[in-house]
N, C-alpha and C positions, 0 to 999 in steps of 0.2 A: 317305433321309439329302442327298440334292441338293434337295431342297424345303428341307429346314428350316435348310440353309446357304441357299439362297435367301431365306429368310421370314429370316434374321436379320438378311444382307445388306441387304433392304431396310427393316427398321427399325432397322438405324444409319444408313442413306441419309435416312431420314426426322429421327431425332432431332435433328441438328441443327438442321432445319429447326422446329423443335418447340419445341425450345429457345431460337433465335433470338426465336420472336414471340412466348416466354414474359417473356424479358429484356426484351422492350419492353414487353410491358404490364405488368411490374411499374415498369417511370421512368417511365411512364404514370401509375400508380397513385401516384404519390410526385408528382405536381402536385395541390395543393389547386385550382388556378383551371382543371387541366381536366378536375377532374372536378367540378366547380360545371356547367362546358361543355358536358358531357356530360348532365348531368342536366336542364339547359334543352333540349338537345334532343331528348331521349327523351322530355320529357312533350308538345314539340310536334311530336314524333312520332307518338305514341299520340294525339294529340288528331287529328290528321290524319286516322289511320288507323284508328279508332273513332269518328269525327265524327259518322254516322247512331246511334250508340249515347250518346256522350258531351252532345251538344246539348241543352238542355232545350228547346229552340224548334223550330219551323221556320225557317231562314232567311232564307224568302223569303216568309212571310206578312205581309202590310201591318196596321198598326192605325193610321189618322190621326191619332186620336183621343187616342191616345198617344205621339205623334210627338215625340222629343226629349225623355221623361220619362226623369229622372235616375235612376241604381241604387235599386232596393227594390223591396218589391211582388213577389219571385219574378224579376223579373230585376238581377240581379248587378252587369251592369254598364254598364246601364240599357237606353234604345231609340234607333235613328238617327231621321234625317230622317223617314222612311216610318214608324216605329214599327215594325221589326222588333227584334227578341233581340239587342242587341250582343255579346252571349258568343258565341252560337250561331254568327254569321257569323263571329267572330274564330274561331274553332274549325274553321268549313268552310276559312276563309281559308286555315289554315296547310297544311292538304295541297295546297293550287294553289300557294302560294308557296315549298314545299320540293319540289313537281314541276316547277316552273319554276327553280329553282336546281340541283337535280341533272341534269335534260336539258339546261340551259343547258352546264352545265360538264361536260358528257359531247361533247355536239356540239364544245366549242372543244378539247379532250384529243385527240377523237377527227382532227383536223384538224392542230391547232397541235402534237403531240407527231411525227407520221409529216412533218413538213414542217419543222421543227428538228432531225430525226436528218438526216434526208439532209442538209439544208444545211451541217450542221458536220462530217459524216464526207466526202463527196467533195467540198466547197469549189468555187475556180473558179468558173468563171460559174453553177453551179447555186448556189452561193450568194450571189454577186453579187444575182442577180435575186428569190430569198426575202429579203432582206435589204431592197433595193430595195421591194421591196412590201409587208414589213413594216412599212417605216419610214412608208411613206404612211398605213398604216389607226393608226399611232401619231401620227402626225400632229393627228389629229381626236381632242380628247374625248371621252372612253369615251359619256356618253351621249347626245353630240351624233352618231356615230356611228350611235349604238342608234336615235334619232328616225331619220337619214336613213334606214336599212337599211327600221326599220316604213313609213315611207312608199312605199319601194318594192314591198314585199313584201306590206303590207296593214295594216289594226288586226283582231289580235285575238290571243287568248292562244299559237296556235301561232308565229305570227309574232315574237311578242315572244322565246317561247325561242327561236327560230334567230337572231333579231334577237344577243341578247344573249351567245348561242352562237359567232358571227361574232366579236365586239370580243374576246372572251377568246382567240380564237386565236394572234392575235401575241403572248401572255402566256407562252402553253407553247412558241410557237415560240421565242422568246428565250431562255428559261429551259434547253430541254432541247439549242437550237445551243450554249452555252455550257456546259452538262455534255460533251457528245461532245466537243467542241473539245480538250477535255484526255484523255476518257479513249480517244479514238485514238490516242494516243500510248504509253500503256501497255503491259507487256510482253507481256500475254494476247491483247491484239490483234496482236499482231506474228506469235505464236506462233500463233494462228488463221489469219494471213495465209499463213504458212510451210506452215502443213500445206495449203495449198488450197481456204480455204475461199470462197467469195464473198463480194461485197460487201454483199449482201441477207442472206444467211445472218450474219456480223459483226455487221450492224446489229441483227440482230431476236434470235438468241442471246446475244450476248455483253456489246455495247454500249447498249441499250435495258434491258436489265434492271436494269442498274449507276444509273439512271436512276430507277426505281420509286418509291424513297423522296422525293425530291424533287418528283416529280410528287405523288404523295398529302399531302406537306402544302400545296403549292400549291393543290390542288383543294380542299383542305377551306377555305382564305381565300377561295378564287374563287369556292365556293359562297356565303358570306357578300356579295361582291360583286356575284354575279349577282342576289339577291334584292333588292337596293338598288335596282338598275338594272332590275330588273322594275317595281319597288315605283314607282319614280319614273316608267314609262313608265305604269305605270296611272293615277300623282297628275294627269299630264297626257293623260289619255282615250285613250292608244293601245295600252293595254293590254287586259286582259281586259274585256270589257263588259258593263254592268248586264243582269241582276242578277245577277251574279258577287260572288260572298263573296270578295272579292280586295283585302288591305290597306293597297295606294295606291290602288286605285279607292273605298276607303272614305275614307281621308282628303281623295280630292277631292272627294266627296260633300258632307264634315262641315266645310270647311273655312271655307265661309259662316256659320257656325252657332260656328263656336268662343267669341265670347263668350257666345252663349246657353246652346248646350250643350256646355263644352269638352270633359264626356268622352268624346263622339262622336268629337271626334278626338284626346284624351290614348291612348286603349286600345288602338287600332291603332296607333298611333306607339310604344306600347311593345310591341305586338305582335314588329314590324318590330326594335326596338332590343335584344329578349333574343336572338330570333334569331341576327341578325346578329353581338350578343357572344357568343353560346352556340359560334358555329361558329369567330369569331377565337380565342378560351380555347383548345378543343379542337386547333387548326391547329397555335398555339405548343407545347401541350404534345406534338402530336405530333413536333414537328421537337425538340424535345429530345431524347423520347425515340429517335428517329432518328440522333441523333448521337452517336456512340461518344465520342467528346469529354465528353458531358456525361455519361455515366455512370461516367468513371472521377473 
């Protein structure tokens, strides 16, 4: 009897959470733009995961006699300056670009969210010190700060992810700080404090969970920004090094052949554009789905 009561209580406790996520998903499905963006991202995600299966050729196989050859002859998107199959390299590049974007955003959120939460909740000197440091970071354009960090850390794929992640820290810190400043004055925080909860417990158990929706929306948009920044660094020769199939470095290598072989620049550029567009569309749809006012 007691076990059945516990089971029913657990089911009732889980039901609101499930119904809430079902409501969010139903709201998301109403957005055609969001579904289009999700479809684009799923295509690139599957391409990256199944790259060894989907790629028709070895992305690193060189054939100088067929360099810069246009689409046709079994090579749907043509070949690059070294005769490598462009479609295969774009498929493998999806894996690198998505990994860079996700890991960079994870780094930014892992450091920016705690900094913003502590700054907004504690206030005083902690808030003053952290916000002045954030102001210094925001004083630099994002791509310029990333270039400086890569110059310090060294050139490479890991260094690019770390640099782009550091650049995104101020975005999360400012966003979470603003949310915490309004949440710390709410009644449930006063009630937790009156019950003897420590500041650490209030921040992690009561305040931060109420910022998850905003963080999710920002993360979907921030991945697109991270992919663009990584592609820009790759275009400048500071990202993934040859012969890695990375979209930014592919654009950099093909830019001198833009008149002779425009396909070698067009298709990697379209891959970057579509991926960023997909994340932006999904981010907008998720923001609307998580906003209670949009559901009404």
